[in-house]
C-alpha positions, 0 to 999 in steps of 0.5 A, spaced: 499 500 500 502 507 498 503 512 503 498 515 506 497 523 507 500 526 513 496 528 519 498 535 518 496 536 511 489 533 513 488 537 519 490 543 516 485 542 510 480 541 516 482 548 519 482 552 513 475 549 511 472 550 518 477 555 522 471 555 528 470 548 529 474 545 535 476 538 534 478 532 538 485 529 537 484 523 532 478 526 529 483 527 523 484 520 522 477 518 522 475 523 517 481 521 513 478 513 513 471 516 511 474 519 504 478 512 503 472 508 504 468 512 500 473 512 494 473 504 495 466 504 495 466 509 489 471 505 485 468 498 486 461 500 484 464 503 478 468 497 477 461 493 477 459 498 472 464 497 467 464 489 468 456 490 466 458 495 460 463 489 458 469 494 458 476 492 462 477 499 464 474 504 468 472 510 465 469 517 467 462 515 465 462 509 469 464 513 475 459 519 473 454 513 472 455 511 480 457 517 483 450 519 485 448 512 488 454 512 492 453 519 495 446 517 497 449 510 500 454 515 504 450 520 507 447 514 511 
């Protein structure tokens, strides 16, 4: 597995986006994990769509086709 994003980068991105938010120590890890799980679900669904279309490569159209569905599932 490749290198992950440094924690300081995640923390600074959160602070830049929402400066008034006060976060506990490990919240940045949970946010990062949530992003990784979302991307994994999106890639899996896009792969299934590509297989359904009898294509061996995931194309942007496959990702666009499943993006709304994955977003709805991710909202909880």
